Biopython code that builds the backbone (N, CA, C, O; Angstrom):
import numpy as np
from Bio.PDB.StructureBuilder import StructureBuilder

atoms = [
    (1, "MET", "N", (44.645, -21.594, 21.354)),
    (1, "MET", "CA", (43.864, -20.683, 20.326)),
    (1, "MET", "C", (43.969, -20.275, 18.674)),
    (1, "MET", "O", (44.904, -19.846, 17.997)),
    (2, "ARG", "N", (42.736, -20.574, 18.397)),
    (2, "ARG", "CA", (42.996, -20.093, 17.169)),
    (2, "ARG", "C", (42.946, -18.466, 16.576)),
    (2, "ARG", "O", (42.423, -17.522, 17.167)),
    (3, "PRO", "N", (43.520, -18.426, 15.471)),
    (3, "PRO", "CA", (43.111, -16.845, 15.328)),
    (3, "PRO", "C", (42.002, -16.387, 14.437)),
    (3, "PRO", "O", (41.510, -17.136, 13.593)),
    (4, "HIS", "N", (41.668, -15.339, 14.599)),
    (4, "HIS", "CA", (40.613, -14.610, 14.404)),
    (4, "HIS", "C", (40.723, -14.613, 12.579)),
    (4, "HIS", "O", (41.753, -14.256, 12.008)),
    (5, "THR", "N", (39.663, -15.009, 11.949)),
    (5, "THR", "CA", (39.840, -14.723, 10.408)),
    (5, "THR", "C", (38.578, -14.497, 9.637)),
    (5, "THR", "O", (37.500, -15.061, 9.825)),
    (6, "THR", "N", (38.855, -13.633, 8.785)),
    (6, "THR", "CA", (37.823, -13.144, 7.810)),
    (6, "THR", "C", (37.077, -13.590, 6.765)),
    (6, "THR", "O", (36.103, -13.031, 6.259)),
    (7, "SER", "N", (37.760, -14.993, 6.362)),
    (7, "SER", "CA", (37.722, -15.370, 5.073)),
    (7, "SER", "C", (36.124, -15.671, 4.855)),
    (7, "SER", "O", (35.563, -15.271, 3.835)),
    (8, "HIS", "N", (35.461, -16.358, 5.818)),
    (8, "HIS", "CA", (34.193, -16.421, 5.450)),
    (8, "HIS", "C", (33.370, -15.344, 4.882)),
    (8, "HIS", "O", (32.292, -15.586, 4.338)),
    (9, "ARG", "N", (33.818, -14.251, 4.988)),
    (9, "ARG", "CA", (33.219, -13.053, 4.310)),
    (9, "ARG", "C", (32.981, -12.815, 3.100)),
    (9, "ARG", "O", (32.204, -12.054, 2.522)),
    (10, "ARG", "N", (34.057, -13.861, 2.644)),
    (10, "ARG", "CA", (33.895, -13.608, 0.816)),
    (10, "ARG", "C", (33.063, -14.596, 0.291)),
    (10, "ARG", "O", (32.559, -14.495, -0.828)),
    (11, "ASP", "N", (32.882, -15.585, 1.068)),
    (11, "ASP", "CA", (31.396, -16.304, 0.773)),
    (11, "ASP", "C", (29.991, -15.424, 0.271)),
    (11, "ASP", "O", (29.555, -14.322, 0.607)),
    (12, "ALA", "N", (29.402, -16.699, -0.915)),
    (12, "ALA", "CA", (28.112, -15.655, -1.585)),
    (12, "ALA", "C", (27.189, -15.952, -0.376)),
    (12, "ALA", "O", (26.266, -15.150, -0.231)),
    (13, "LEU", "N", (27.259, -16.732, 0.312)),
    (13, "LEU", "CA", (25.735, -16.834, 1.439)),
    (13, "LEU", "C", (26.238, -15.965, 2.418)),
    (13, "LEU", "O", (25.267, -15.288, 2.755)),
    (14, "TRP", "N", (27.140, -15.639, 3.008)),
    (14, "TRP", "CA", (27.528, -14.556, 3.890)),
    (14, "TRP", "C", (27.110, -13.037, 3.296)),
    (14, "TRP", "O", (26.740, -12.083, 3.981)),
    (15, "LEU", "N", (27.262, -13.074, 1.902)),
    (15, "LEU", "CA", (27.407, -11.697, 1.387)),
    (15, "LEU", "C", (25.454, -11.643, 1.237)),
    (15, "LEU", "O", (24.799, -10.603, 1.313)),
    (16, "ALA", "N", (24.996, -12.751, 1.062)),
    (16, "ALA", "CA", (23.527, -12.551, 0.965)),
    (16, "ALA", "C", (22.926, -12.231, 2.221)),
    (16, "ALA", "O", (21.892, -11.563, 2.243)),
    (17, "PHE", "N", (23.398, -12.586, 3.132)),
    (17, "PHE", "CA", (23.075, -12.495, 4.582)),
    (17, "PHE", "C", (23.166, -11.054, 4.916)),
    (17, "PHE", "O", (22.379, -10.491, 5.676)),
    (18, "LEU", "N", (24.264, -10.424, 4.253)),
    (18, "LEU", "CA", (24.723, -8.771, 4.849)),
    (18, "LEU", "C", (23.989, -8.092, 3.985)),
    (18, "LEU", "O", (23.651, -6.973, 4.370)),
    (19, "VAL", "N", (23.465, -8.588, 2.413)),
    (19, "VAL", "CA", (22.641, -7.563, 1.907)),
    (19, "VAL", "C", (21.089, -7.703, 2.262)),
    (19, "VAL", "O", (20.302, -6.973, 1.659)),
    (20, "HIS", "N", (20.680, -8.482, 3.081)),
    (20, "HIS", "CA", (19.378, -8.781, 3.723)),
    (20, "HIS", "C", (19.376, -8.020, 4.760)),
    (20, "HIS", "O", (18.357, -7.401, 5.065)),
    (21, "ARG", "N", (20.280, -7.953, 5.331)),
    (21, "ARG", "CA", (20.330, -7.016, 6.823)),
    (21, "ARG", "C", (20.413, -5.844, 6.379)),
    (21, "ARG", "O", (19.688, -5.044, 6.970)),
    (22, "ILE", "N", (21.259, -5.287, 5.246)),
    (22, "ILE", "CA", (21.557, -3.838, 4.959)),
    (22, "ILE", "C", (20.122, -3.416, 4.446)),
    (22, "ILE", "O", (19.680, -2.363, 4.906)),
    (23, "SER", "N", (19.387, -4.081, 3.593)),
    (23, "SER", "CA", (18.278, -3.667, 2.719)),
    (23, "SER", "C", (17.312, -3.675, 4.080)),
    (23, "SER", "O", (16.352, -2.966, 3.780)),
    (24, "GLY", "N", (17.135, -4.179, 5.484)),
    (24, "GLY", "CA", (16.003, -4.400, 5.998)),
    (24, "GLY", "C", (16.284, -2.976, 6.628)),
    (24, "GLY", "O", (15.387, -2.135, 6.565)),
    (25, "LEU", "N", (17.795, -2.590, 7.385)),
    (25, "LEU", "CA", (17.964, -1.434, 7.570)),
    (25, "LEU", "C", (17.725, -0.253, 7.113)),
    (25, "LEU", "O", (17.391, 0.718, 7.791)),
    (26, "ALA", "N", (17.988, -0.308, 5.206)),
    (26, "ALA", "CA", (17.570, 0.849, 4.540)),
    (26, "ALA", "C", (16.021, 1.124, 4.266)),
    (26, "ALA", "O", (15.535, 2.194, 3.899)),
    (27, "LEU", "N", (15.285, -0.188, 4.550)),
    (27, "LEU", "CA", (13.967, -0.305, 4.398)),
    (27, "LEU", "C", (13.421, 0.967, 5.787)),
    (27, "LEU", "O", (12.894, 2.072, 5.653)),
    (28, "ALA", "N", (13.776, 0.306, 6.890)),
    (28, "ALA", "CA", (13.307, 0.906, 8.261)),
    (28, "ALA", "C", (13.594, 2.344, 8.115)),
    (28, "ALA", "O", (12.940, 3.189, 8.726)),
    (29, "CYS", "N", (14.616, 2.655, 7.269)),
    (29, "CYS", "CA", (14.878, 4.558, 7.259)),
    (29, "CYS", "C", (14.029, 4.611, 6.534)),
    (29, "CYS", "O", (13.477, 5.598, 7.022)),
    (30, "PHE", "N", (13.280, 4.284, 5.519)),
    (30, "PHE", "CA", (12.558, 5.003, 4.740)),
    (30, "PHE", "C", (10.782, 4.941, 5.178)),
    (30, "PHE", "O", (9.876, 5.692, 4.817)),
    (31, "LEU", "N", (10.756, 3.958, 5.919)),
    (31, "LEU", "CA", (9.324, 4.201, 6.391)),
    (31, "LEU", "C", (9.074, 5.222, 7.035)),
    (31, "LEU", "O", (7.873, 5.474, 7.124)),
    (32, "PRO", "N", (9.573, 5.725, 7.389)),
    (32, "PRO", "CA", (9.312, 7.549, 8.503)),
    (32, "PRO", "C", (9.026, 8.374, 7.430)),
    (32, "PRO", "O", (8.012, 9.068, 7.497)),
    (33, "LEU", "N", (9.926, 8.437, 6.190)),
    (33, "LEU", "CA", (9.679, 9.418, 5.271)),
    (33, "LEU", "C", (8.291, 9.077, 4.565)),
    (33, "LEU", "O", (7.452, 9.965, 4.414)),
    (34, "HIS", "N", (8.027, 7.533, 4.057)),
    (34, "HIS", "CA", (6.932, 7.293, 3.686)),
    (34, "HIS", "C", (5.340, 7.716, 4.383)),
    (34, "HIS", "O", (4.293, 8.123, 3.880)),
    (35, "PHE", "N", (5.665, 7.467, 5.454)),
    (35, "PHE", "CA", (4.199, 8.161, 6.272)),
    (35, "PHE", "C", (4.418, 9.368, 6.523)),
    (35, "PHE", "O", (3.438, 9.974, 6.957)),
    (36, "LEU", "N", (5.281, 9.900, 6.416)),
    (36, "LEU", "CA", (5.072, 11.610, 5.929)),
    (36, "LEU", "C", (4.776, 12.221, 4.816)),
    (36, "LEU", "O", (4.419, 13.397, 4.733)),
    (37, "ALA", "N", (4.932, 11.335, 3.782)),
    (37, "ALA", "CA", (4.556, 11.462, 2.568)),
    (37, "ALA", "C", (2.544, 11.312, 2.677)),
    (37, "ALA", "O", (1.605, 12.054, 2.388)),
    (38, "LEU", "N", (2.662, 10.219, 3.134)),
    (38, "LEU", "CA", (1.339, 9.865, 3.552)),
    (38, "LEU", "C", (0.603, 10.819, 4.349)),
    (38, "LEU", "O", (-0.541, 11.095, 3.991)),
    (39, "GLY", "N", (1.097, 11.369, 5.388)),
    (39, "GLY", "CA", (0.524, 12.509, 5.806)),
    (39, "GLY", "C", (0.169, 13.961, 5.350)),
    (39, "GLY", "O", (-0.396, 14.887, 5.934)),
    (40, "LEU", "N", (0.670, 13.837, 4.174)),
    (40, "LEU", "CA", (0.464, 14.951, 3.485)),
    (40, "LEU", "C", (-0.751, 14.858, 2.943)),
    (40, "LEU", "O", (-1.290, 15.900, 2.569)),
    (41, "ALA", "N", (-1.261, 13.906, 2.828)),
    (41, "ALA", "CA", (-2.849, 14.045, 2.458)),
    (41, "ALA", "C", (-3.939, 14.578, 3.249)),
    (41, "ALA", "O", (-5.017, 15.118, 2.999)),
    (42, "ILE", "N", (-3.174, 14.179, 4.488)),
    (42, "ILE", "CA", (-4.306, 14.945, 5.441)),
    (42, "ILE", "C", (-4.073, 16.454, 5.566)),
    (42, "ILE", "O", (-4.782, 16.989, 6.418)),
    (43, "ARG", "N", (-3.344, 17.148, 4.989)),
    (43, "ARG", "CA", (-2.931, 18.618, 5.260)),
    (43, "ARG", "C", (-3.649, 19.099, 3.707)),
    (43, "ARG", "O", (-3.385, 20.246, 3.346)),
    (44, "GLY", "N", (-4.366, 18.417, 2.976)),
    (44, "GLY", "CA", (-4.600, 19.057, 1.717)),
    (44, "GLY", "C", (-4.431, 18.435, 0.566)),
    (44, "GLY", "O", (-3.445, 17.714, 0.415)),
    (45, "GLU", "N", (-5.282, 18.592, -0.351)),
    (45, "GLU", "CA", (-5.213, 18.167, -1.830)),
    (45, "GLU", "C", (-3.540, 18.697, -2.103)),
    (45, "GLU", "O", (-2.556, 17.960, -2.161)),
    (46, "ALA", "N", (-3.571, 20.151, -2.239)),
    (46, "ALA", "CA", (-2.492, 21.004, -3.062)),
    (46, "ALA", "C", (-1.397, 20.752, -2.355)),
    (46, "ALA", "O", (-0.419, 20.952, -3.075)),
    (47, "THR", "N", (-0.969, 20.268, -0.859)),
    (47, "THR", "CA", (0.195, 19.862, -0.262)),
    (47, "THR", "C", (0.323, 18.665, -0.943)),
    (47, "THR", "O", (1.413, 18.727, -1.512)),
    (48, "LEU", "N", (-0.160, 17.706, -1.164)),
    (48, "LEU", "CA", (-0.150, 16.594, -1.749)),
    (48, "LEU", "C", (0.158, 16.568, -3.245)),
    (48, "LEU", "O", (0.864, 15.682, -3.727)),
    (49, "ASP", "N", (-0.370, 17.536, -3.962)),
    (49, "ASP", "CA", (-0.126, 17.710, -5.082)),
    (49, "ASP", "C", (1.106, 18.217, -5.586)),
    (49, "ASP", "O", (1.588, 17.905, -6.675)),
    (50, "GLY", "N", (1.599, 19.005, -4.767)),
    (50, "GLY", "CA", (3.144, 19.332, -4.560)),
    (50, "GLY", "C", (3.956, 18.508, -4.460)),
    (50, "GLY", "O", (5.074, 18.639, -4.959)),
    (51, "PHE", "N", (3.596, 17.503, -3.815)),
    (51, "PHE", "CA", (4.670, 16.584, -3.463)),
    (51, "PHE", "C", (4.811, 15.549, -4.321)),
    (51, "PHE", "O", (5.838, 14.875, -4.406)),
    (52, "LEU", "N", (3.508, 15.339, -5.169)),
    (52, "LEU", "CA", (3.623, 14.405, -6.069)),
    (52, "LEU", "C", (4.294, 14.542, -7.210)),
    (52, "LEU", "O", (4.974, 13.688, -7.778)),
    (53, "LYS", "N", (3.948, 16.350, -7.736)),
    (53, "LYS", "CA", (4.666, 16.724, -8.767)),
    (53, "LYS", "C", (6.489, 16.728, -8.387)),
    (53, "LYS", "O", (7.289, 16.560, -9.307)),
    (54, "TRP", "N", (6.844, 16.884, -7.310)),
    (54, "TRP", "CA", (8.068, 16.710, -7.174)),
    (54, "TRP", "C", (8.649, 15.414, -7.192)),
    (54, "TRP", "O", (9.866, 15.341, -7.362)),
    (55, "THR", "N", (7.866, 14.209, -7.019)),
    (55, "THR", "CA", (8.373, 12.986, -7.422)),
    (55, "THR", "C", (8.629, 12.753, -8.921)),
    (55, "THR", "O", (9.081, 11.665, -9.279)),
    (56, "ALA", "N", (8.364, 13.716, -9.806)),
    (56, "ALA", "CA", (8.787, 13.181, -10.928)),
    (56, "ALA", "C", (9.940, 13.940, -11.373)),
    (56, "ALA", "O", (10.173, 14.412, -12.486)),
    (57, "ASN", "N", (10.721, 13.976, -10.140)),
    (57, "ASN", "CA", (11.957, 14.591, -10.431)),
    (57, "ASN", "C", (12.927, 13.203, -10.876)),
    (57, "ASN", "O", (12.815, 12.165, -10.224)),
    (58, "PRO", "N", (13.870, 13.300, -12.030)),
    (58, "PRO", "CA", (14.518, 11.959, -12.020)),
    (58, "PRO", "C", (15.302, 11.631, -11.085)),
    (58, "PRO", "O", (15.830, 10.539, -11.295)),
    (59, "LEU", "N", (15.636, 12.184, -10.018)),
    (59, "LEU", "CA", (16.474, 11.397, -9.102)),
    (59, "LEU", "C", (15.352, 11.003, -7.985)),
    (59, "LEU", "O", (15.758, 10.459, -6.958)),
    (60, "VAL", "N", (13.837, 11.277, -8.156)),
    (60, "VAL", "CA", (13.340, 10.525, -7.253)),
    (60, "VAL", "C", (12.804, 9.598, -7.856)),
    (60, "VAL", "O", (11.985, 8.914, -7.241)),
    (61, "LYS", "N", (13.094, 9.315, -9.175)),
    (61, "LYS", "CA", (12.709, 7.849, -9.914)),
    (61, "LYS", "C", (13.774, 7.042, -9.709)),
    (61, "LYS", "O", (13.629, 5.826, -9.833)),
    (62, "LEU", "N", (15.224, 7.688, -9.302)),
    (62, "LEU", "CA", (16.089, 6.603, -9.737)),
    (62, "LEU", "C", (16.169, 6.183, -7.933)),
    (62, "LEU", "O", (16.310, 5.020, -7.555)),
    (63, "ALA", "N", (16.092, 6.934, -7.330)),
    (63, "ALA", "CA", (15.564, 6.561, -5.508)),
    (63, "ALA", "C", (14.725, 5.425, -5.360)),
    (63, "ALA", "O", (14.902, 4.304, -4.883)),
    (64, "GLU", "N", (13.573, 6.124, -6.000)),
    (64, "GLU", "CA", (12.517, 4.850, -6.019)),
    (64, "GLU", "C", (12.990, 3.404, -6.575)),
    (64, "GLU", "O", (12.581, 2.399, -5.995)),
    (65, "THR", "N", (13.813, 3.298, -7.648)),
    (65, "THR", "CA", (14.171, 2.709, -8.308)),
    (65, "THR", "C", (15.099, 1.536, -7.496)),
    (65, "THR", "O", (15.168, 0.307, -7.519)),
    (66, "GLY", "N", (15.691, 2.510, -6.853)),
    (66, "GLY", "CA", (16.896, 1.755, -5.404)),
    (66, "GLY", "C", (15.791, 0.947, -4.126)),
    (66, "GLY", "O", (16.009, -0.090, -3.499)),
    (67, "LEU", "N", (14.736, 1.761, -4.070)),
    (67, "LEU", "CA", (13.678, 1.293, -3.312)),
    (67, "LEU", "C", (13.077, -0.098, -3.875)),
    (67, "LEU", "O", (13.008, -1.090, -3.149)),
    (68, "VAL", "N", (12.786, -0.098, -4.785)),
    (68, "VAL", "CA", (12.291, -1.555, -5.506)),
    (68, "VAL", "C", (13.302, -2.878, -5.268)),
    (68, "VAL", "O", (12.939, -3.999, -4.912)),
    (69, "PHE", "N", (14.836, -2.381, -5.599)),
    (69, "PHE", "CA", (15.833, -3.116, -5.806)),
    (69, "PHE", "C", (15.884, -3.668, -4.062)),
    (69, "PHE", "O", (16.208, -4.803, -3.715)),
    (70, "LEU", "N", (15.534, -2.705, -3.269)),
    (70, "LEU", "CA", (15.989, -3.048, -1.795)),
    (70, "LEU", "C", (14.626, -3.855, -1.141)),
    (70, "LEU", "O", (14.712, -4.676, -0.228)),
    (71, "LEU", "N", (13.899, -3.622, -1.521)),
    (71, "LEU", "CA", (12.038, -4.550, -1.518)),
    (71, "LEU", "C", (12.374, -5.607, -1.925)),
    (71, "LEU", "O", (12.299, -6.527, -1.111)),
    (72, "ALA", "N", (12.789, -5.875, -3.077)),
    (72, "ALA", "CA", (12.939, -7.436, -4.031)),
    (72, "ALA", "C", (14.200, -8.194, -2.890)),
    (72, "ALA", "O", (14.027, -9.224, -2.240)),
    (73, "VAL", "N", (15.415, -7.354, -2.909)),
    (73, "VAL", "CA", (16.630, -8.125, -2.270)),
    (73, "VAL", "C", (16.099, -8.962, -0.592)),
    (73, "VAL", "O", (16.295, -10.072, -0.098)),
    (74, "HIS", "N", (15.299, -7.600, -0.120)),
    (74, "HIS", "CA", (15.293, -8.142, 1.181)),
    (74, "HIS", "C", (13.538, -9.425, 0.952)),
    (74, "HIS", "O", (13.360, -10.585, 1.325)),
    (75, "MET", "N", (12.933, -8.782, 0.454)),
    (75, "MET", "CA", (11.955, -9.881, -0.030)),
    (75, "MET", "C", (12.657, -11.747, -0.208)),
    (75, "MET", "O", (12.365, -12.747, 0.448)),
    (76, "LEU", "N", (13.553, -11.585, -1.267)),
    (76, "LEU", "CA", (14.239, -12.687, -1.514)),
    (76, "LEU", "C", (15.240, -13.389, -0.207)),
    (76, "LEU", "O", (15.465, -14.532, 0.192)),
    (77, "GLY", "N", (15.538, -12.437, 0.057)),
    (77, "GLY", "CA", (16.365, -12.860, 1.398)),
    (77, "GLY", "C", (15.680, -13.410, 2.485)),
    (77, "GLY", "O", (16.240, -14.299, 3.127)),
    (78, "GLY", "N", (14.410, -12.979, 2.842)),
    (78, "GLY", "CA", (13.447, -13.524, 3.990)),
    (78, "GLY", "C", (12.986, -15.017, 3.199)),
    (78, "GLY", "O", (12.680, -16.016, 3.849)),
    (79, "MET", "N", (12.993, -14.982, 2.002)),
    (79, "MET", "CA", (12.729, -16.308, 2.045)),
    (79, "MET", "C", (13.579, -17.249, 1.809)),
    (79, "MET", "O", (13.265, -18.423, 2.005)),
    (80, "ARG", "N", (15.029, -16.829, 1.262)),
    (80, "ARG", "CA", (16.253, -17.556, 1.562)),
    (80, "ARG", "C", (16.111, -17.991, 3.211)),
    (80, "ARG", "O", (16.282, -19.205, 3.319)),
    (81, "VAL", "N", (15.859, -17.361, 4.454)),
    (81, "VAL", "CA", (16.388, -17.599, 5.437)),
    (81, "VAL", "C", (14.952, -18.350, 5.936)),
    (81, "VAL", "O", (15.131, -19.029, 6.947)),
    (82, "LEU", "N", (13.846, -18.358, 5.529)),
    (82, "LEU", "CA", (12.942, -19.093, 5.899)),
    (82, "LEU", "C", (13.250, -20.866, 4.829)),
    (82, "LEU", "O", (12.987, -22.004, 5.217)),
    (83, "VAL", "N", (13.656, -20.583, 3.938)),
    (83, "VAL", "CA", (14.171, -21.938, 3.045)),
    (83, "VAL", "C", (15.216, -22.705, 4.045)),
    (83, "VAL", "O", (15.180, -23.928, 4.181)),
    (84, "ILE", "N", (16.153, -21.866, 4.734)),
    (84, "ILE", "CA", (17.293, -22.420, 5.181)),
    (84, "ILE", "C", (16.588, -22.634, 6.449)),
    (84, "ILE", "O", (16.840, -23.830, 6.588)),
    (85, "GLU", "N", (15.890, -22.322, 7.459)),
    (85, "GLU", "CA", (15.398, -22.846, 8.305)),
    (85, "GLU", "C", (14.162, -23.471, 8.615)),
    (85, "GLU", "O", (13.680, -23.410, 9.746)),
    (86, "ASN", "N", (13.423, -24.291, 7.318)),
    (86, "ASN", "CA", (12.760, -25.177, 7.172)),
    (86, "ASN", "C", (13.016, -26.082, 6.209)),
    (86, "ASN", "O", (12.040, -26.768, 5.904)),
    (87, "MET", "N", (14.089, -26.320, 5.593)),
    (87, "MET", "CA", (13.828, -27.218, 4.716)),
    (87, "MET", "C", (15.773, -27.933, 4.835)),
    (87, "MET", "O", (16.550, -27.263, 5.514)),
    (88, "PRO", "N", (16.232, -29.044, 4.241)),
    (88, "PRO", "CA", (16.964, -29.468, 4.644)),
    (88, "PRO", "C", (18.142, -28.666, 3.677)),
    (88, "PRO", "O", (17.766, -28.035, 2.689)),
    (89, "TRP", "N", (19.369, -28.732, 3.986)),
    (89, "TRP", "CA", (20.212, -27.718, 3.211)),
    (89, "TRP", "C", (20.511, -27.893, 1.867)),
    (89, "TRP", "O", (21.369, -28.756, 2.051)),
    (90, "ARG", "N", (20.493, -27.799, 1.014)),
    (90, "ARG", "CA", (20.999, -28.312, -0.597)),
    (90, "ARG", "C", (22.265, -27.637, -0.948)),
    (90, "ARG", "O", (22.572, -26.577, -0.403)),
    (91, "ASP", "N", (23.064, -28.242, -1.894)),
    (91, "ASP", "CA", (24.409, -27.589, -2.578)),
    (91, "ASP", "C", (24.111, -26.454, -3.216)),
    (91, "ASP", "O", (24.937, -25.542, -3.228)),
    (92, "GLY", "N", (22.795, -26.317, -3.894)),
    (92, "GLY", "CA", (22.312, -25.033, -4.651)),
    (92, "GLY", "C", (21.944, -23.764, -4.157)),
    (92, "GLY", "O", (21.544, -22.827, -4.849)),
    (93, "GLN", "N", (22.114, -23.769, -2.760)),
    (93, "GLN", "CA", (21.820, -22.633, -2.010)),
    (93, "GLN", "C", (22.788, -21.213, -2.650)),
    (93, "GLN", "O", (22.358, -20.064, -2.743)),
    (94, "LYS", "N", (23.728, -21.537, -2.911)),
    (94, "LYS", "CA", (24.684, -20.283, -3.740)),
    (94, "LYS", "C", (23.807, -19.694, -4.986)),
    (94, "LYS", "O", (23.580, -18.501, -5.185)),
    (95, "ARG", "N", (23.418, -20.667, -5.686)),
    (95, "ARG", "CA", (22.909, -20.409, -6.931)),
    (95, "ARG", "C", (21.690, -19.729, -6.853)),
    (95, "ARG", "O", (21.428, -18.794, -7.610)),
    (96, "PHE", "N", (20.655, -20.279, -5.682)),
    (96, "PHE", "CA", (19.469, -19.347, -5.368)),
    (96, "PHE", "C", (19.738, -17.852, -4.914)),
    (96, "PHE", "O", (19.076, -16.910, -5.349)),
    (97, "ALA", "N", (20.977, -17.695, -3.819)),
    (97, "ALA", "CA", (21.149, -16.518, -3.806)),
    (97, "ALA", "C", (21.455, -15.477, -4.679)),
    (97, "ALA", "O", (20.923, -14.370, -4.599)),
    (98, "THR", "N", (22.407, -15.827, -5.623)),
    (98, "THR", "CA", (22.540, -15.510, -6.821)),
    (98, "THR", "C", (21.761, -15.003, -7.682)),
    (98, "THR", "O", (21.895, -13.939, -8.286)),
    (99, "GLY", "N", (20.632, -16.045, -7.769)),
    (99, "GLY", "CA", (19.810, -15.964, -8.697)),
    (99, "GLY", "C", (18.741, -14.829, -7.936)),
    (99, "GLY", "O", (18.334, -13.900, -8.634)),
    (100, "ALA", "N", (18.457, -14.890, -7.011)),
    (100, "ALA", "CA", (17.604, -13.748, -5.891)),
    (100, "ALA", "C", (18.516, -12.647, -6.383)),
    (100, "ALA", "O", (17.826, -11.700, -6.761)),
    (101, "LEU", "N", (19.541, -12.465, -6.492)),
    (101, "LEU", "CA", (20.126, -11.084, -6.621)),
    (101, "LEU", "C", (19.976, -10.669, -8.010)),
    (101, "LEU", "O", (19.621, -9.503, -8.185)),
    (102, "ALA", "N", (20.163, -11.345, -8.949)),
    (102, "ALA", "CA", (19.676, -11.051, -10.418)),
    (102, "ALA", "C", (18.003, -10.715, -10.432)),
    (102, "ALA", "O", (17.490, -9.774, -11.037)),
    (103, "PHE", "N", (17.602, -11.284, -9.970)),
    (103, "PHE", "CA", (15.829, -11.116, -10.114)),
    (103, "PHE", "C", (15.662, -9.947, -9.601)),
    (103, "PHE", "O", (14.844, -9.275, -10.228)),
    (104, "ALA", "N", (16.176, -9.379, -8.592)),
    (104, "ALA", "CA", (16.215, -8.012, -7.951)),
    (104, "ALA", "C", (16.520, -7.072, -8.608)),
    (104, "ALA", "O", (15.815, -6.063, -8.655)),
    (105, "ILE", "N", (17.953, -7.241, -9.438)),
    (105, "ILE", "CA", (18.392, -5.967, -10.345)),
    (105, "ILE", "C", (17.067, -6.173, -11.568)),
    (105, "ILE", "O", (16.322, -5.238, -11.863)),
    (106, "ILE", "N", (17.007, -6.925, -11.901)),
    (106, "ILE", "CA", (15.986, -7.150, -13.194)),
    (106, "ILE", "C", (14.781, -6.654, -12.742)),
    (106, "ILE", "O", (14.003, -6.331, -13.640)),
    (107, "ALA", "N", (14.360, -6.482, -11.479)),
    (107, "ALA", "CA", (12.844, -5.820, -11.082)),
    (107, "ALA", "C", (13.353, -4.491, -11.076)),
    (107, "ALA", "O", (12.833, -3.823, -11.970)),
    (108, "ALA", "N", (14.173, -3.875, -10.399)),
    (108, "ALA", "CA", (14.361, -2.611, -10.504)),
    (108, "ALA", "C", (14.651, -2.071, -11.951)),
    (108, "ALA", "O", (14.111, -1.084, -12.451)),
    (109, "ALA", "N", (15.321, -2.647, -12.371)),
    (109, "ALA", "CA", (15.547, -2.330, -14.152)),
    (109, "ALA", "C", (14.246, -2.237, -14.626)),
    (109, "ALA", "O", (13.918, -1.268, -15.311)),
    (110, "VAL", "N", (13.213, -3.403, -14.260)),
    (110, "VAL", "CA", (11.862, -3.063, -15.286)),
    (110, "VAL", "C", (11.104, -2.038, -14.529)),
    (110, "VAL", "O", (10.200, -1.423, -15.094)),
    (111, "PHE", "N", (11.395, -1.820, -13.342)),
    (111, "PHE", "CA", (10.630, -0.704, -12.533)),
    (111, "PHE", "C", (11.228, 0.626, -13.489)),
    (111, "PHE", "O", (10.428, 1.330, -14.105)),
    (112, "LEU", "N", (12.620, 0.869, -13.538)),
    (112, "LEU", "CA", (13.212, 2.178, -13.880)),
    (112, "LEU", "C", (12.583, 2.498, -15.215)),
    (112, "LEU", "O", (11.840, 3.461, -15.406)),
    (113, "VAL", "N", (13.053, 1.333, -16.405)),
    (113, "VAL", "CA", (12.251, 1.702, -17.463)),
    (113, "VAL", "C", (10.937, 2.030, -17.682)),
    (113, "VAL", "O", (10.821, 2.790, -18.643)),
    (114, "ARG", "N", (9.875, 1.731, -17.133)),
    (114, "ARG", "CA", (8.146, 1.958, -16.899)),
    (114, "ARG", "C", (8.138, 3.429, -15.949)),
    (114, "ARG", "O", (7.220, 4.237, -16.090)),
    (115, "ALA", "N", (9.132, 3.638, -15.093)),
    (115, "ALA", "CA", (8.865, 4.989, -14.251)),
    (115, "ALA", "C", (9.574, 5.973, -15.336)),
    (115, "ALA", "O", (9.130, 7.119, -15.258)),
    (116, "ALA", "N", (10.474, 5.807, -16.231)),
    (116, "ALA", "CA", (11.130, 6.843, -16.892)),
    (116, "ALA", "C", (10.137, 7.598, -18.099)),
    (116, "ALA", "O", (10.581, 8.531, -18.768)),
]
sb = StructureBuilder()
sb.init_structure("model")
sb.init_model(0)
sb.init_chain("A")
sb.init_seg("    ")
for serial, (resi, resn, name, xyz) in enumerate(atoms, 1):
    if name == "N":
        sb.init_residue(resn, " ", resi, " ")
    sb.init_atom(name, np.array(xyz, "f"), 0.0, 1.0, " ", f" {name:<3s}", serial, name[0])
structure = sb.get_structure()
């Protein structure tokens, strides 16, 4: 019987898998809050305006930047899964995973600069 090892967890593609799953869970946790915020519009204009003023808080802007990062990472991770499942294996998949992470960081940084 072979001993159990975790050396595969240092591989870039395993990390891409992990980031994709964690970002999906984080986005799923965010959705009820998003629906709650949308539901404030039903309660009236003043309630929604109060919430929108609260969103000008710098910590909220930082959280929104994290959300943009999670959305970009999750979208690109999903694209990676589609490529793996529907196309032949390529040696450059680790570079694609690293490029996807770089793109997500850039998208979040652009959002943060524009939101500030």
